[in-house]
N, C-alpha and C positions, 0 to 999 in steps of 0.2 A: 493512735495519734502519731504523726510523723515526728521523728526526733529532730532536734536542732543540732546540726553539726557545726562545730566551731573550730576554726583554724587559728591557733595561737602561735605567734612568733616570739622566741625567747632567746636570751643570751646565757651562756654558761661560762663563768669567769672565775679567776682567782682559785681558791682552794676547791671550789665546786668542780673544777676540771678533773679531780681525782675520783669523782663518782663514776662507777661503772654504769653501763646502760641499764642493767637490771636494777641497780640501786636508784637510779634516776627515775625509772618507772614507778618504783615503790614510793619514792618521795612524792611524786605527783599524786599518786593514789591517796596517800595520807593527807596531803594538802587539800585535796578535793573533799575528803570527809570532814576535815576541820572547818572548811569554808561553808559547809552545809549546802553545797550546790547539788541540784537534782540530776546527777549524772546517770546515764543509762548503764545497765549492768549486762554482762554476758549471761547466757543460759548455762545450765548444767550443775554439777555437784559443787563446783568451786567458782561461783560467780565473782567477777571482778569488774571494775569500771571499764567502759569502752573508751580506750584512748590508745593512740599509737604515735610514735615518733617517726618522722619520715625517713631519717637516715641516722643510724647509730654512729656515735662518736668513739674513736679510739680513746682509751684511758689516758688521761693527762693532757688532752688537746682542748684548748679553749675554743669557744665558738661564739660568734657575734649575732647570728640570725638563723636559728634553727626553727623547725616546724613541728608542731604538735597538734594532732587532731583529736577531738573529743566529741561525744554525743550526749546531749542533755534533753530533758523534757523541755518543751517549748515555752515554759513559764519564765525562763530567764533570757537575757539578751547577751550578745557578745561583750558589751560594756560591763555587765554584771560579772561575767566570768573573769574579765581582765582585772577588775578591781578586787573582787573577793578572793580569787585564787592567788593573785599577786601578794596579798596581805599575809598569806600563810607560807610563803617560800623563804628559805634561808638566804643569808648573804651569799652572793655569787650566782644566784639564779634570778634573772630579771625578765619579766614579761614585757614585750615591746608593743605588740598590737594583737587584736583579736577581731576576726571577721567570720560571718556566716558563710558556709559552703553551700552553693546552690543545690537545691534538691535534685538528687539523682546524679550529680556530677562526681567525678573521682579525681582526687589530687594525687599525682605521681611525681616522683623526683625526676627532674630533667637534667640537672647538672649541679656540681658542687664547686664552690669558689674558695680558694685559699690564699693566704699571704704569709710570707716568711721574711723576718728581719735577718739579713745576712751579716756576718761579722765584717768589720771594716777592711780586713785584709783579704776578703774573699776575691778570688781572681775573676769571677764571672762578670761579663760585660754585656751590654745590650746586643752588640753584634753577635755574640755567642748564641744568644737566644734566637736570633734570626736564622742562624745556621741550623739550629735544632729544629725549628718549625719547618725548614725547607727539606728536611730529610724525609724520605718516603716511609721509613720504619724507625721505631724506637723500641728496642728490645729491653724489657724489664724482667728481672729475676723474680719468680714467685716464691713466697715463703715456703711453700710445699715442694719446691723443686721445679726445674724447667723454666722456660721463659715465655713471654707473650709480647706481642706488638701493641703498645699503648698509643701509638701515634694517632690512629683514627679517633680516639677519645679525648685527645688533648686539644681543647677548643681555643685556648688563649694562653699566652705566656709573655710576660713583660717584666721589666726591671726599671725602677726609678728611685733614686736617692737611697740605694741600699736595700730597697724593699722589693722582693720578688712576688709577683702575683700570677696565679694560674687558675684555669678552670678546666674541669674534666666532665665529660658527659656520663650520665648514668647508663649502664649497659647491663643487659640481661645475662651476659656471660661473666659478670664480675666487674664492677666499677673500679677503675684504677685507684689505688691508694696514694695519698699524698707522698708517702715514703718512696713509692716507686718512681714518681716524677723526680723527686730530689736525687734518687740514686742514679737516674739517667743523666742528670746534670752534673753530679759531683762524683760519680763512680763510687769507689769504696774508700773515699777520703773521710774516715770516721772523725777526724779532728774538726773538719768543717761542719759535718752533719751534726756533731754534738753541740756546736755553738749556734746553730740556727734556731730561732724562736718562731715556731709555726703555729698558726691558728686558722680555723675555718671561718670565713667571713660571711658565707651565705649558702643556704640550700635553696636552689631554684626549683619551683614546682611547675608542672604542666597540668592545667585543669581540663580534663576531658569533659565534653558536654554530656548531658543525660542521654540515655539510649544505649543500644547494643554497641559494643566496641570490638573492633577487629584487632587481633594481635595483643601484645602485652602493653603497648604504649611506651615501651622503653627501648632506647636505641640499641640495635645489635651492632656494636662497634668494635669489639676486640677480636683480634686474630691470634689464635694459639700458636 
C-alpha cells in the first residue's frame, strides 16, 4: 500500500532555536511515537521514522516557516498529523500547516528567505542595496578559505523601516549562507554584525511532477 507523504510547515522560535539539527530530528521522532501516528520506518538493522527536514538551520537561528516531510500509513490524514503531532511538541516548536504531497512528486528547496533587524545607527540605506544588486559579482569569503561569487544566487534584497530582507537560491554547489550575504553588505564590521537580529522567514519549495526527472532540480548558480 502506498504511503501518505505529508509536508508539514513549522516554526522554530525562542529557546528552541538552540536545538541542533540532529536534536530537532530526534525530538520529532519522539513526538511521533508519543502521538501514536503510524509513521513509516526505514529498513535495516537500525530502523527509524521516515522524515526529513528540507533545509537544516544553523544553531541559534529562529525560523518562521520551515518544511518537514514524513511518510505514514494512509490510515491518517494531514489534519490528524497536524493535530496529534502538534500536541506533543515543546514550547518554541509550532506546526503551521500540513498537506499531502502528490503521489510520485518530489519536493526540493528552491530558495531561502531571511530578514534581519538592523541596529538604529546602521549606516545601510536602500540606495546602497540598489548598488549591491547592480554589481556583476559579489565575492564572499568561505569559512574553509577562498572566496566565491554569490551574486547569481542573490534573488532579492530590500530594506524597509530598519528591516533587511533577502532571498537566496538553493544551489547544488552550496547555497549561500545568510552570514555570507551580511558579510558582503557590512564587511568585517563585527560591531554591526553582532547587533543584527537574524531569522529565516521561509523555505520555498519546488514540487517536481511525477515521472523521470532530468538533472538535480536545483539551480547551478554559484561561481567559485
